[in-house]
PQR file with spaces between the fields and no chain letter, atoms N, CA, C, O and H, PARSE charges and radii, in Angstrom:
ATOM       1  N    MET     1      98.368   95.954  104.770 -0.4000 1.5000
ATOM       2  CA   MET     1      99.491   96.847  105.068 -0.0000 2.0000
ATOM       3  C    MET     1     100.006   96.554  106.467  0.5500 1.7000
ATOM       4  O    MET     1      99.299   96.775  107.451 -0.5500 1.4000
ATOM       5  N    THR     2     101.203   96.070  106.557 -0.4000 1.5000
ATOM       6  CA   THR     2     101.810   95.875  107.870 -0.0000 2.0000
ATOM       7  C    THR     2     102.891   96.912  108.081  0.5500 1.7000
ATOM       8  O    THR     2     103.384   97.527  107.136 -0.5500 1.4000
ATOM       9  H    THR     2     101.777   95.890  105.758  0.4000 1.0000
ATOM      10  N    LYS     3     103.244   97.090  109.331 -0.4000 1.5000
ATOM      11  CA   LYS     3     104.212   98.133  109.675 -0.0000 2.0000
ATOM      12  C    LYS     3     105.559   97.917  109.004  0.5500 1.7000
ATOM      13  O    LYS     3     106.244   98.885  108.674 -0.5500 1.4000
ATOM      14  H    LYS     3     102.843   96.590  110.099  0.4000 1.0000
ATOM      15  N    THR     4     105.950   96.661  108.797 -0.4000 1.5000
ATOM      16  CA   THR     4     107.263   96.396  108.224 -0.0000 2.0000
ATOM      17  C    THR     4     107.270   96.558  106.706  0.5500 1.7000
ATOM      18  O    THR     4     108.338   96.700  106.110 -0.5500 1.4000
ATOM      19  H    THR     4     105.394   95.875  109.065  0.4000 1.0000
ATOM      20  N    GLU     5     106.101   96.537  106.073 -0.4000 1.5000
ATOM      21  CA   GLU     5     106.046   96.621  104.620 -0.0000 2.0000
ATOM      22  C    GLU     5     106.221   98.039  104.097  0.5500 1.7000
ATOM      23  O    GLU     5     106.891   98.246  103.085 -0.5500 1.4000
ATOM      24  H    GLU     5     105.234   96.421  106.557  0.4000 1.0000
ATOM      25  N    MET     6     105.636   99.006  104.764 -0.4000 1.5000
ATOM      26  CA   MET     6     105.607  100.359  104.236 -0.0000 2.0000
ATOM      27  C    MET     6     106.718  101.217  104.817  0.5500 1.7000
ATOM      28  O    MET     6     106.960  101.216  106.024 -0.5500 1.4000
ATOM      29  H    MET     6     105.092   98.839  105.586  0.4000 1.0000
ATOM      30  N    LYS     7     107.378  101.938  103.949 -0.4000 1.5000
ATOM      31  CA   LYS     7     108.407  102.864  104.381 -0.0000 2.0000
ATOM      32  C    LYS     7     107.748  104.156  104.850  0.5500 1.7000
ATOM      33  O    LYS     7     106.638  104.493  104.437 -0.5500 1.4000
ATOM      34  H    LYS     7     107.181  101.938  102.969  0.4000 1.0000
ATOM      35  N    TYR     8     108.457  104.868  105.719 -0.4000 1.5000
ATOM      36  CA   TYR     8     107.966  106.138  106.249 -0.0000 2.0000
ATOM      37  C    TYR     8     107.629  107.106  105.118  0.5500 1.7000
ATOM      38  O    TYR     8     106.576  107.744  105.132 -0.5500 1.4000
ATOM      39  H    TYR     8     109.358  104.594  106.054  0.4000 1.0000
ATOM      40  N    GLU     9     108.522  107.212  104.142 -0.4000 1.5000
ATOM      41  CA   GLU     9     108.323  108.157  103.042 -0.0000 2.0000
ATOM      42  C    GLU     9     107.065  107.823  102.241  0.5500 1.7000
ATOM      43  O    GLU     9     106.338  108.720  101.815 -0.5500 1.4000
ATOM      44  H    GLU     9     109.377  106.694  104.130  0.4000 1.0000
ATOM      45  N    ASP    10     106.813  106.528  102.039 -0.4000 1.5000
ATOM      46  CA   ASP    10     105.622  106.110  101.299 -0.0000 2.0000
ATOM      47  C    ASP    10     104.349  106.453  102.071  0.5500 1.7000
ATOM      48  O    ASP    10     103.361  106.902  101.491 -0.5500 1.4000
ATOM      49  H    ASP    10     107.403  105.799  102.385  0.4000 1.0000
ATOM      50  N    ALA    11     104.385  106.238  103.374 -0.4000 1.5000
ATOM      51  CA   ALA    11     103.227  106.561  104.210 -0.0000 2.0000
ATOM      52  C    ALA    11     102.959  108.063  104.182  0.5500 1.7000
ATOM      53  O    ALA    11     101.812  108.490  104.055 -0.5500 1.4000
ATOM      54  H    ALA    11     105.187  105.873  103.846  0.4000 1.0000
ATOM      55  N    MET    12     104.014  108.860  104.301 -0.4000 1.5000
ATOM      56  CA   MET    12     103.849  110.317  104.271 -0.0000 2.0000
ATOM      57  C    MET    12     103.291  110.774  102.924  0.5500 1.7000
ATOM      58  O    MET    12     102.450  111.671  102.869 -0.5500 1.4000
ATOM      59  H    MET    12     104.946  108.514  104.405  0.4000 1.0000
ATOM      60  N    ARG    13     103.754  110.166  101.856 -0.4000 1.5000
ATOM      61  CA   ARG    13     103.270  110.522  100.520 -0.0000 2.0000
ATOM      62  C    ARG    13     101.768  110.241  100.410  0.5500 1.7000
ATOM      63  O    ARG    13     101.019  111.042   99.850 -0.5500 1.4000
ATOM      64  H    ARG    13     104.437  109.438  101.901  0.4000 1.0000
ATOM      65  N    GLN    14     101.340  109.105  100.946 -0.4000 1.5000
ATOM      66  CA   GLN    14      99.919  108.767  100.898 -0.0000 2.0000
ATOM      67  C    GLN    14      99.095  109.736  101.741  0.5500 1.7000
ATOM      68  O    GLN    14      98.008  110.148  101.334 -0.5500 1.4000
ATOM      69  H    GLN    14     101.948  108.454  101.401  0.4000 1.0000
ATOM      70  N    ILE    15      99.611  110.099  102.915 -0.4000 1.5000
ATOM      71  CA   ILE    15      98.910  111.071  103.765 -0.0000 2.0000
ATOM      72  C    ILE    15      98.772  112.396  103.019  0.5500 1.7000
ATOM      73  O    ILE    15      97.701  113.003  103.023 -0.5500 1.4000
ATOM      74  H    ILE    15     100.493  109.764  103.245  0.4000 1.0000
ATOM      75  N    GLU    16      99.839  112.840  102.386 -0.4000 1.5000
ATOM      76  CA   GLU    16      99.806  114.102  101.635 -0.0000 2.0000
ATOM      77  C    GLU    16      98.785  114.047  100.497  0.5500 1.7000
ATOM      78  O    GLU    16      98.101  115.035  100.229 -0.5500 1.4000
ATOM      79  H    GLU    16     100.709  112.348  102.383  0.4000 1.0000
ATOM      80  N    GLU    17      98.679  112.895   99.827 -0.4000 1.5000
ATOM      81  CA   GLU    17      97.702  112.748   98.741 -0.0000 2.0000
ATOM      82  C    GLU    17      96.275  112.846   99.283  0.5500 1.7000
ATOM      83  O    GLU    17      95.413  113.472   98.665 -0.5500 1.4000
ATOM      84  H    GLU    17      99.235  112.092  100.044  0.4000 1.0000
ATOM      85  N    ILE    18      96.032  112.234  100.426 -0.4000 1.5000
ATOM      86  CA   ILE    18      94.700  112.291  101.032 -0.0000 2.0000
ATOM      87  C    ILE    18      94.360  113.721  101.430  0.5500 1.7000
ATOM      88  O    ILE    18      93.250  114.191  101.180 -0.5500 1.4000
ATOM      89  H    ILE    18      96.731  111.726  100.928  0.4000 1.0000
ATOM      90  N    VAL    19      95.309  114.409  102.046 -0.4000 1.5000
ATOM      91  CA   VAL    19      95.082  115.806  102.455 -0.0000 2.0000
ATOM      92  C    VAL    19      94.797  116.672  101.230  0.5500 1.7000
ATOM      93  O    VAL    19      93.904  117.519  101.258 -0.5500 1.4000
ATOM      94  H    VAL    19      96.211  114.028  102.249  0.4000 1.0000
ATOM      95  N    GLU    20      95.547  116.462  100.168 -0.4000 1.5000
ATOM      96  CA   GLU    20      95.341  117.241   98.941 -0.0000 2.0000
ATOM      97  C    GLU    20      93.939  117.014   98.384  0.5500 1.7000
ATOM      98  O    GLU    20      93.274  117.963   97.971 -0.5500 1.4000
ATOM      99  H    GLU    20      96.273  115.774  100.145  0.4000 1.0000
ATOM     100  N    LYS    21      93.489  115.765   98.372 -0.4000 1.5000
ATOM     101  CA   LYS    21      92.142  115.463   97.884 -0.0000 2.0000
ATOM     102  C    LYS    21      91.084  116.123   98.763  0.5500 1.7000
ATOM     103  O    LYS    21      90.080  116.630   98.263 -0.5500 1.4000
ATOM     104  H    LYS    21      94.029  114.994   98.709  0.4000 1.0000
ATOM     105  N    LEU    22      91.315  116.112  100.076 -0.4000 1.5000
ATOM     106  CA   LEU    22      90.375  116.762  100.984 -0.0000 2.0000
ATOM     107  C    LEU    22      90.313  118.264  100.726  0.5500 1.7000
ATOM     108  O    LEU    22      89.235  118.855  100.668 -0.5500 1.4000
ATOM     109  H    LEU    22      92.131  115.700  100.482  0.4000 1.0000
ATOM     110  N    GLU    23      91.482  118.865  100.573 -0.4000 1.5000
ATOM     111  CA   GLU    23      91.548  120.313  100.342 -0.0000 2.0000
ATOM     112  C    GLU    23      90.895  120.715   99.015  0.5500 1.7000
ATOM     113  O    GLU    23      90.349  121.812   98.894 -0.5500 1.4000
ATOM     114  H    GLU    23      92.357  118.385  100.620  0.4000 1.0000
ATOM     115  N    ASN    24      90.953  119.835   98.036 -0.4000 1.5000
ATOM     116  CA   ASN    24      90.391  120.128   96.713 -0.0000 2.0000
ATOM     117  C    ASN    24      88.961  119.611   96.557  0.5500 1.7000
ATOM     118  O    ASN    24      88.407  119.622   95.458 -0.5500 1.4000
ATOM     119  H    ASN    24      91.397  118.944   98.134  0.4000 1.0000
ATOM     120  N    ASN    25      88.371  119.160   97.660 -0.4000 1.5000
ATOM     121  CA   ASN    25      86.996  118.623   97.637 -0.0000 2.0000
ATOM     122  C    ASN    25      86.814  117.536   96.581  0.5500 1.7000
ATOM     123  O    ASN    25      85.795  117.496   95.890 -0.5500 1.4000
ATOM     124  H    ASN    25      88.821  119.150   98.553  0.4000 1.0000
ATOM     125  N    GLU    26      87.805  116.659   96.459 -0.4000 1.5000
ATOM     126  CA   GLU    26      87.760  115.586   95.465 -0.0000 2.0000
ATOM     127  C    GLU    26      87.143  114.299   96.009  0.5500 1.7000
ATOM     128  O    GLU    26      86.985  113.332   95.264 -0.5500 1.4000
ATOM     129  H    GLU    26      88.632  116.692   97.020  0.4000 1.0000
ATOM     130  N    LEU    27      86.792  114.273   97.295 -0.4000 1.5000
ATOM     131  CA   LEU    27      86.274  113.051   97.893 -0.0000 2.0000
ATOM     132  C    LEU    27      84.794  113.205   98.215  0.5500 1.7000
ATOM     133  O    LEU    27      84.374  114.205   98.799 -0.5500 1.4000
ATOM     134  H    LEU    27      86.920  115.059   97.900  0.4000 1.0000
ATOM     135  N    ASP    28      84.005  112.200   97.825 -0.4000 1.5000
ATOM     136  CA   ASP    28      82.608  112.208   98.251 -0.0000 2.0000
ATOM     137  C    ASP    28      82.542  111.738   99.705  0.5500 1.7000
ATOM     138  O    ASP    28      83.544  111.279  100.253 -0.5500 1.4000
ATOM     139  H    ASP    28      84.345  111.388   97.351  0.4000 1.0000
ATOM     140  N    ILE    29      81.394  111.846  100.317 -0.4000 1.5000
ATOM     141  CA   ILE    29      81.275  111.584  101.754 -0.0000 2.0000
ATOM     142  C    ILE    29      81.647  110.137  102.106  0.5500 1.7000
ATOM     143  O    ILE    29      82.251  109.900  103.152 -0.5500 1.4000
ATOM     144  H    ILE    29      80.580  112.219   99.872  0.4000 1.0000
ATOM     145  N    ASP    30      81.301  109.180  101.262 -0.4000 1.5000
ATOM     146  CA   ASP    30      81.634  107.780  101.541 -0.0000 2.0000
ATOM     147  C    ASP    30      83.135  107.539  101.449  0.5500 1.7000
ATOM     148  O    ASP    30      83.710  106.871  102.308 -0.5500 1.4000
ATOM     149  H    ASP    30      80.810  109.373  100.412  0.4000 1.0000
ATOM     150  N    THR    31      83.757  108.066  100.436 -0.4000 1.5000
ATOM     151  CA   THR    31      85.189  107.905  100.244 -0.0000 2.0000
ATOM     152  C    THR    31      85.961  108.657  101.320  0.5500 1.7000
ATOM     153  O    THR    31      87.014  108.206  101.770 -0.5500 1.4000
ATOM     154  H    THR    31      83.289  108.609   99.738  0.4000 1.0000
ATOM     155  N    MET    32      85.429  109.810  101.731 -0.4000 1.5000
ATOM     156  CA   MET    32      86.114  110.623  102.726 -0.0000 2.0000
ATOM     157  C    MET    32      86.321  109.854  104.026  0.5500 1.7000
ATOM     158  O    MET    32      87.416  109.881  104.589 -0.5500 1.4000
ATOM     159  H    MET    32      84.573  110.176  101.365  0.4000 1.0000
ATOM     160  N    GLY    33      85.294  109.172  104.508 -0.4000 1.5000
ATOM     161  CA   GLY    33      85.421  108.395  105.741 -0.0000 2.0000
ATOM     162  C    GLY    33      86.478  107.313  105.619  0.5500 1.7000
ATOM     163  O    GLY    33      87.280  107.100  106.528 -0.5500 1.4000
ATOM     164  H    GLY    33      84.405  109.149  104.051  0.4000 1.0000
ATOM     165  N    GLU    34      86.465  106.642  104.492 -0.4000 1.5000
ATOM     166  CA   GLU    34      87.449  105.579  104.239 -0.0000 2.0000
ATOM     167  C    GLU    34      88.868  106.144  104.193  0.5500 1.7000
ATOM     168  O    GLU    34      89.791  105.571  104.771 -0.5500 1.4000
ATOM     169  H    GLU    34      85.814  106.816  103.754  0.4000 1.0000
ATOM     170  N    GLN    35      89.030  107.268  103.505 -0.4000 1.5000
ATOM     171  CA   GLN    35      90.347  107.888  103.373 -0.0000 2.0000
ATOM     172  C    GLN    35      90.851  108.411  104.717  0.5500 1.7000
ATOM     173  O    GLN    35      92.045  108.336  105.006 -0.5500 1.4000
ATOM     174  H    GLN    35      88.280  107.733  103.036  0.4000 1.0000
ATOM     175  N    LEU    36      89.944  108.938  105.534 -0.4000 1.5000
ATOM     176  CA   LEU    36      90.350  109.431  106.850 -0.0000 2.0000
ATOM     177  C    LEU    36      90.813  108.285  107.747  0.5500 1.7000
ATOM     178  O    LEU    36      91.757  108.449  108.520 -0.5500 1.4000
ATOM     179  H    LEU    36      88.974  108.998  105.299  0.4000 1.0000
ATOM     180  N    LYS    37      90.159  107.128  107.652 -0.4000 1.5000
ATOM     181  CA   LYS    37      90.603  105.951  108.416 -0.0000 2.0000
ATOM     182  C    LYS    37      91.988  105.508  107.947  0.5500 1.7000
ATOM     183  O    LYS    37      92.843  105.160  108.762 -0.5500 1.4000
ATOM     184  H    LYS    37      89.392  106.995  107.024  0.4000 1.0000
ATOM     185  N    THR    38      92.203  105.524  106.644 -0.4000 1.5000
ATOM     186  CA   THR    38      93.504  105.165  106.092 -0.0000 2.0000
ATOM     187  C    THR    38      94.568  106.134  106.584  0.5500 1.7000
ATOM     188  O    THR    38      95.650  105.721  107.000 -0.5500 1.4000
ATOM     189  H    THR    38      91.509  105.807  105.983  0.4000 1.0000
ATOM     190  N    ALA    39      94.255  107.432  106.535 -0.4000 1.5000
ATOM     191  CA   ALA    39      95.209  108.448  106.996 -0.0000 2.0000
ATOM     192  C    ALA    39      95.534  108.247  108.471  0.5500 1.7000
ATOM     193  O    ALA    39      96.687  108.396  108.877 -0.5500 1.4000
ATOM     194  H    ALA    39      93.376  107.768  106.197  0.4000 1.0000
ATOM     195  N    GLN    40      94.537  107.914  109.267 -0.4000 1.5000
ATOM     196  CA   GLN    40      94.754  107.685  110.703 -0.0000 2.0000
ATOM     197  C    GLN    40      95.737  106.533  110.922  0.5500 1.7000
ATOM     198  O    GLN    40      96.631  106.634  111.761 -0.5500 1.4000
ATOM     199  H    GLN    40      93.601  107.793  108.937  0.4000 1.0000
ATOM     200  N    LYS    41      95.576  105.445  110.176 -0.4000 1.5000
ATOM     201  CA   LYS    41      96.490  104.306  110.288 -0.0000 2.0000
ATOM     202  C    LYS    41      97.901  104.686  109.843  0.5500 1.7000
ATOM     203  O    LYS    41      98.888  104.291  110.463 -0.5500 1.4000
ATOM     204  H    LYS    41      94.849  105.363  109.494  0.4000 1.0000
ATOM     205  N    LEU    42      97.980  105.458  108.759 -0.4000 1.5000
ATOM     206  CA   LEU    42      99.283  105.875  108.247 -0.0000 2.0000
ATOM     207  C    LEU    42      99.997  106.805  109.232  0.5500 1.7000
ATOM     208  O    LEU    42     101.210  106.708  109.416 -0.5500 1.4000
ATOM     209  H    LEU    42      97.179  105.779  108.255  0.4000 1.0000
ATOM     210  N    ILE    43      99.244  107.699  109.857 -0.4000 1.5000
ATOM     211  CA   ILE    43      99.831  108.611  110.847 -0.0000 2.0000
ATOM     212  C    ILE    43     100.373  107.818  112.027  0.5500 1.7000
ATOM     213  O    ILE    43     101.462  108.108  112.523 -0.5500 1.4000
ATOM     214  H    ILE    43      98.259  107.779  109.707  0.4000 1.0000
ATOM     215  N    LYS    44      99.619  106.814  112.481 -0.4000 1.5000
ATOM     216  CA   LYS    44     100.095  105.969  113.586 -0.0000 2.0000
ATOM     217  C    LYS    44     101.364  105.232  113.179  0.5500 1.7000
ATOM     218  O    LYS    44     102.311  105.148  113.962 -0.5500 1.4000
ATOM     219  H    LYS    44      98.734  106.578  112.078  0.4000 1.0000
ATOM     220  N    LEU    45     101.390  104.701  111.967 -0.4000 1.5000
ATOM     221  CA   LEU    45     102.576  104.000  111.468 -0.0000 2.0000
ATOM     222  C    LEU    45     103.786  104.937  111.479  0.5500 1.7000
ATOM     223  O    LEU    45     104.866  104.546  111.923 -0.5500 1.4000
ATOM     224  H    LEU    45     100.621  104.769  111.332  0.4000 1.0000
ATOM     225  N    CYS    46     103.614  106.162  110.997 -0.4000 1.5000
ATOM     226  CA   CYS    46     104.716  107.133  110.963 -0.0000 2.0000
ATOM     227  C    CYS    46     105.173  107.479  112.374  0.5500 1.7000
ATOM     228  O    CYS    46     106.370  107.540  112.653 -0.5500 1.4000
ATOM     229  H    CYS    46     102.737  106.480  110.636  0.4000 1.0000
ATOM     230  N    LYS    47     104.214  107.701  113.252 -0.4000 1.5000
ATOM     231  CA   LYS    47     104.553  108.039  114.638 -0.0000 2.0000
ATOM     232  C    LYS    47     105.331  106.899  115.291  0.5500 1.7000
ATOM     233  O    LYS    47     106.319  107.136  115.987 -0.5500 1.4000
ATOM     234  H    LYS    47     103.242  107.651  113.026  0.4000 1.0000
ATOM     235  N    ASP    48     104.887  105.666  115.067 -0.4000 1.5000
ATOM     236  CA   ASP    48     105.583  104.502  115.633 -0.0000 2.0000
ATOM     237  C    ASP    48     107.008  104.399  115.097  0.5500 1.7000
ATOM     238  O    ASP    48     107.941  104.116  115.848 -0.5500 1.4000
ATOM     239  H    ASP    48     104.085  105.474  114.501  0.4000 1.0000
ATOM     240  N    LYS    49     107.172  104.630  113.787 -0.4000 1.5000
ATOM     241  CA   LYS    49     108.516  104.565  113.197 -0.0000 2.0000
ATOM     242  C    LYS    49     109.419  105.654  113.770  0.5500 1.7000
ATOM     243  O    LYS    49     110.591  105.408  114.053 -0.5500 1.4000
ATOM     244  H    LYS    49     106.414  104.860  113.176  0.4000 1.0000
ATOM     245  N    LEU    50     108.872  106.858  113.940 -0.4000 1.5000
ATOM     246  CA   LEU    50     109.664  107.954  114.505 -0.0000 2.0000
ATOM     247  C    LEU    50     110.060  107.660  115.949  0.5500 1.7000
ATOM     248  O    LEU    50     111.194  107.926  116.348 -0.5500 1.4000
ATOM     249  H    LEU    50     107.919  107.058  113.710  0.4000 1.0000
ATOM     250  N    THR    51     109.135  107.117  116.730 -0.4000 1.5000
ATOM     251  CA   THR    51     109.422  106.775  118.120 -0.0000 2.0000
ATOM     252  C    THR    51     110.502  105.705  118.191  0.5500 1.7000
ATOM     253  O    THR    51     111.429  105.801  118.995 -0.5500 1.4000
ATOM     254  H    THR    51     108.214  106.901  116.406  0.4000 1.0000
ATOM     255  N    LYS    52     110.381  104.689  117.348 -0.4000 1.5000
ATOM     256  CA   LYS    52     111.374  103.612  117.328 -0.0000 2.0000
ATOM     257  C    LYS    52     112.757  104.143  116.952  0.5500 1.7000
ATOM     258  O    LYS    52     113.758  103.789  117.576 -0.5500 1.4000
ATOM     259  H    LYS    52     109.629  104.610  116.695  0.4000 1.0000
ATOM     260  N    THR    53     112.802  104.986  115.940 -0.4000 1.5000
ATOM     261  CA   THR    53     114.076  105.559  115.501 -0.0000 2.0000
ATOM     262  C    THR    53     114.670  106.443  116.586  0.5500 1.7000
ATOM     263  O    THR    53     115.875  106.396  116.834 -0.5500 1.4000
ATOM     264  H    THR    53     111.989  105.274  115.434  0.4000 1.0000
ATOM     265  N    ASP    54     113.835  107.246  117.233 -0.4000 1.5000
ATOM     266  CA   ASP    54     114.290  108.109  118.321 -0.0000 2.0000
ATOM     267  C    ASP    54     114.896  107.276  119.444  0.5500 1.7000
ATOM     268  O    ASP    54     115.951  107.624  119.972 -0.5500 1.4000
ATOM     269  H    ASP    54     112.857  107.283  117.031  0.4000 1.0000
ATOM     270  N    ASN    55     114.243  106.188  119.810 -0.4000 1.5000
ATOM     271  CA   ASN    55     114.767  105.317  120.867 -0.0000 2.0000
ATOM     272  C    ASN    55     116.099  104.688  120.466  0.5500 1.7000
ATOM     273  O    ASN    55     117.010  104.571  121.286 -0.5500 1.4000
ATOM     274  H    ASN    55     113.385  105.905  119.381  0.4000 1.0000
ATOM     275  N    GLU    56     116.205  104.287  119.209 -0.4000 1.5000
ATOM     276  CA   GLU    56     117.465  103.700  118.734 -0.0000 2.0000
ATOM     277  C    GLU    56     118.599  104.726  118.778  0.5500 1.7000
ATOM     278  O    GLU    56     119.723  104.400  119.161 -0.5500 1.4000
ATOM     279  H    GLU    56     115.465  104.382  118.543  0.4000 1.0000
ATOM     280  N    ILE    57     118.299  105.956  118.388 -0.4000 1.5000
ATOM     281  CA   ILE    57     119.315  107.016  118.415 -0.0000 2.0000
ATOM     282  C    ILE    57     119.753  107.288  119.853  0.5500 1.7000
ATOM     283  O    ILE    57     120.944  107.447  120.119 -0.5500 1.4000
ATOM     284  H    ILE    57     117.386  106.221  118.077  0.4000 1.0000
ATOM     285  N    LYS    58     118.807  107.342  120.770 -0.4000 1.5000
ATOM     286  CA   LYS    58     119.143  107.582  122.182 -0.0000 2.0000
ATOM     287  C    LYS    58     120.052  106.482  122.722  0.5500 1.7000
ATOM     288  O    LYS    58     121.003  106.761  123.452 -0.5500 1.4000
ATOM     289  H    LYS    58     117.839  107.214  120.554  0.4000 1.0000
ATOM     290  N    LYS    59     119.757  105.224  122.361 -0.4000 1.5000
ATOM     291  CA   LYS    59     120.589  104.101  122.817 -0.0000 2.0000
ATOM     292  C    LYS    59     122.004  104.229  122.267  0.5500 1.7000
ATOM     293  O    LYS    59     122.978  104.004  122.986 -0.5500 1.4000
ATOM     294  H    LYS    59     118.984  104.998  121.768  0.4000 1.0000
ATOM     295  N    ILE    60     122.114  104.586  121.005 -0.4000 1.5000
ATOM     296  CA   ILE    60     123.430  104.743  120.386 -0.0000 2.0000
ATOM     297  C    ILE    60     124.208  105.857  121.071  0.5500 1.7000
ATOM     298  O    ILE    60     125.383  105.693  121.397 -0.5500 1.4000
ATOM     299  H    ILE    60     121.323  104.768  120.421  0.4000 1.0000
ATOM     300  N    LEU    61     123.551  106.985  121.286 -0.4000 1.5000
ATOM     301  CA   LEU    61     124.219  108.126  121.914 -0.0000 2.0000
ATOM     302  C    LEU    61     124.646  107.797  123.338  0.5500 1.7000
ATOM     303  O    LEU    61     125.729  108.198  123.764 -0.5500 1.4000
ATOM     304  H    LEU    61     122.596  107.118  121.020  0.4000 1.0000
ATOM     305  N    GLU    62     123.815  107.077  124.079 -0.4000 1.5000
ATOM     306  CA   GLU    62     124.158  106.720  125.449 -0.0000 2.0000
ATOM     307  C    GLU    62     125.309  105.736  125.489  0.5500 1.7000
ATOM     308  O    GLU    62     126.118  105.763  126.416 -0.5500 1.4000
ATOM     309  H    GLU    62     122.935  106.751  123.734  0.4000 1.0000
ATOM     310  N    SER    63     125.388  104.875  124.499 -0.4000 1.5000
ATOM     311  CA   SER    63     126.498  103.903  124.483 -0.0000 2.0000
ATOM     312  C    SER    63     127.823  104.569  124.110  0.5500 1.7000
ATOM     313  O    SER    63     128.891  104.001  124.342 -0.5500 1.4000
ATOM     314  H    SER    63     124.731  104.853  123.746  0.4000 1.0000
ATOM     315  N    GLN    64     127.757  105.770  123.535 -0.4000 1.5000
ATOM     316  CA   GLN    64     128.957  106.510  123.152 -0.0000 2.0000
ATOM     317  C    GLN    64     129.590  107.245  124.339  0.5500 1.7000
ATOM     318  O    GLN    64     130.741  107.676  124.267 -0.5500 1.4000
ATOM     319  H    GLN    64     126.890  106.231  123.347  0.4000 1.0000
ATOM     320  N    LYS    65     128.841  107.382  125.412 -0.4000 1.5000
ATOM     321  CA   LYS    65     129.340  108.145  126.577 -0.0000 2.0000
ATOM     322  C    LYS    65     130.352  107.372  127.352  0.5500 1.7000
ATOM     323  O    LYS    65     130.868  107.864  128.355 -0.5500 1.4000
ATOM     324  H    LYS    65     127.906  107.032  125.470  0.4000 1.0000
């Protein structure tokens, strides 16, 4: 999984699925650790995409002044 391959919406959907499984106690202890690592990577990916988009919007707005 690279940052350019996954869309923000897909990453959020996967995070939501992991949270749902955690809330429903559907993960055993071994799977839980793996899923939490995956969620951590997905959260970072989403945060990076949001930061990048925010910076792009700021540049556009500043160029409009």
